[in-house]
Every structure is written in structure tokens, then in C-alpha cells.
GUMI-477811 format. One line per 3 residues: their letters; for each residue x, y, z of N, C-alpha, C. Coordinates in nm, 3 decimals. Each point is the difference from the previous one (the first is absolute). Layout:
// residues N
A> X,Y,Z,X,Y,Z,X,Y,Z | ...
// end
This chain:
// residues 53
XXX> 0.348,-1.952,-0.972,-0.099,0.078,0.072,0.010,0.145,-0.048 | -0.111,0.060,-0.039,0.002,0.138,-0.051,0.043,0.101,0.107 | 0.060,0.107,-0.045,0.051,0.103,0.091,-0.112,0.063,0.081
XXX> -0.115,0.026,-0.063,-0.109,0.066,0.073,-0.053,-0.088,0.112 | 0.002,-0.133,-0.020,-0.047,-0.091,0.104,0.097,-0.001,0.118 | 0.128,0.003,-0.029,0.101,0.006,0.105,-0.015,0.128,0.081
XXX> -0.022,0.112,-0.070,-0.017,0.128,0.069,-0.124,0.000,0.089 | -0.107,-0.060,-0.046,-0.122,-0.008,0.081,0.025,-0.084,0.124 | 0.068,-0.113,-0.014,0.029,-0.087,0.114,0.088,0.073,0.101
XXX> 0.103,0.068,-0.049,0.089,0.075,0.089,-0.078,0.110,0.071 | -0.087,0.068,-0.071,-0.080,0.106,0.060,-0.091,-0.051,0.110 | -0.064,-0.113,-0.024,-0.090,-0.058,0.101,0.078,-0.044,0.122
XXX> 0.116,-0.063,-0.022,0.084,-0.043,0.112,0.046,0.121,0.082 | 0.038,0.107,-0.068,0.043,0.120,0.072,-0.115,0.061,0.079 | -0.121,-0.005,-0.056,-0.116,0.050,0.073,-0.025,-0.082,0.127
XXX> 0.009,-0.130,-0.012,-0.022,-0.088,0.116,0.106,0.025,0.107 | 0.126,0.010,-0.042,0.109,0.026,0.095,-0.018,0.137,0.063 | -0.039,0.097,-0.078,-0.019,0.136,0.051,-0.111,0.008,0.103
XXX> -0.107,-0.076,-0.020,-0.110,0.000,0.096,0.041,-0.077,0.125 | 0.075,-0.109,-0.016,0.039,-0.083,0.113,0.100,0.071,0.091 | 0.085,0.082,-0.056,0.103,0.068,0.078,-0.031,0.149,0.000
XXX> -0.047,0.050,0.112,-0.041,0.140,0.006,0.117,0.095,-0.021 | 0.119,-0.040,0.039,0.117,0.087,-0.013,0.039,0.020,-0.145 | -0.048,-0.086,-0.088,0.038,0.006,-0.141,-0.115,0.053,-0.084
XXX> -0.058,0.113,0.036,-0.112,0.058,-0.073,0.038,0.038,-0.143 | 0.126,0.029,-0.023,0.043,0.037,-0.136,-0.022,-0.114,-0.098 | 0.003,-0.125,0.051,-0.021,-0.115,-0.089,-0.141,0.000,-0.059
XXX> -0.096,0.054,0.075,-0.136,0.008,-0.053,-0.001,0.087,-0.125 | 0.064,0.116,0.009,0.000,0.092,-0.114,0.081,-0.055,-0.116 | 0.111,-0.067,0.029,0.079,-0.063,-0.106,-0.081,-0.110,-0.067
XXX> -0.070,-0.079,0.080,-0.083,-0.108,-0.054,-0.111,0.053,-0.087 | -0.066,0.108,0.045,-0.106,0.061,-0.080,0.056,0.052,-0.132 | 0.116,0.065,0.007,0.062,0.053,-0.122,0.034,-0.112,-0.097
XXX> 0.054,-0.111,0.050,0.036,-0.112,-0.087,-0.124,-0.060,-0.064 | -0.107,-0.015,0.077,-0.124,-0.056,-0.055,-0.057,0.092,-0.108 | -0.003,0.130,0.027,-0.054,0.095,-0.098,0.083,0.000,-0.127
XXX> 0.132,0.003,0.014,0.088,-0.001,-0.117,-0.018,-0.129,-0.079 | -0.011,-0.113,0.069,-0.017,-0.127,-0.072,-0.133,-0.005,-0.073 | -0.106,0.055,0.061,-0.129,0.004,-0.068,0.005,0.089,-0.123
XXX> 0.066,0.114,0.011,0.014,0.090,-0.114,0.078,-0.068,-0.112 | 0.108,-0.068,0.035,0.080,-0.070,-0.100,-0.081,-0.110,-0.068 | -0.080,-0.072,0.077,-0.079,-0.107,-0.061,-0.105,0.056,-0.094
XXX> -0.062,0.112,0.037,-0.100,0.062,-0.088,0.067,0.051,-0.127 | 0.114,0.065,0.014,0.072,0.051,-0.117,0.046,-0.114,-0.091 | 0.045,-0.108,0.060,0.047,-0.114,-0.079,-0.115,-0.064,-0.076
XXX> -0.115,-0.015,0.066,-0.117,-0.058,-0.069,-0.050,0.095,-0.107 | -0.006,0.129,0.029,-0.047,0.098,-0.096,0.094,0.016,-0.116 | 0.130,-0.009,0.025,0.099,0.016,-0.107,-0.004,-0.117,-0.096
XXX> -0.034,-0.118,0.047,-0.006,-0.116,-0.087,-0.115,0.006,-0.099 | -0.106,0.069,0.036,-0.117,0.009,-0.088,0.022,0.097,-0.114 | 0.084,0.102,0.020,0.019,0.100,-0.103,0.099,-0.046,-0.108
XX> 0.078,-0.101,0.031,0.096,-0.048,-0.100,-0.072,-0.089,-0.100 | 0.044,0.009,-0.126,-0.063,-0.078,-0.106,0.093,-0.109,-0.044
// end
């Protein structure tokens, strides 16, 4: 399983847990950060593969 897919799954789970538990609002921000970082990594990985010959 690719790393970016694992990061997206973890981010979504953290978002769901963060919304379900009001006391854990920090999980929402951690989940958003993980999702954003994983999306950036996936874009960079796809873009980097095209430039190589």
C-alpha cells in the first residue's frame, strides 16, 4: 500500500474521530494537516515521475 494512501486514510480517520469527540478538537487540525501533506506528496511524486527520462 503506498505511503500517500496510508496518510490519506489516517487523516480521514482522525477527522472523523475529531468531529465525533468534541474534546479532541486538535485531532481535526492534525487530520487536516495529514491530508494536506499527503496530497502534496502525491502531487510531487506524480510530477517528479514525469520529469525523469
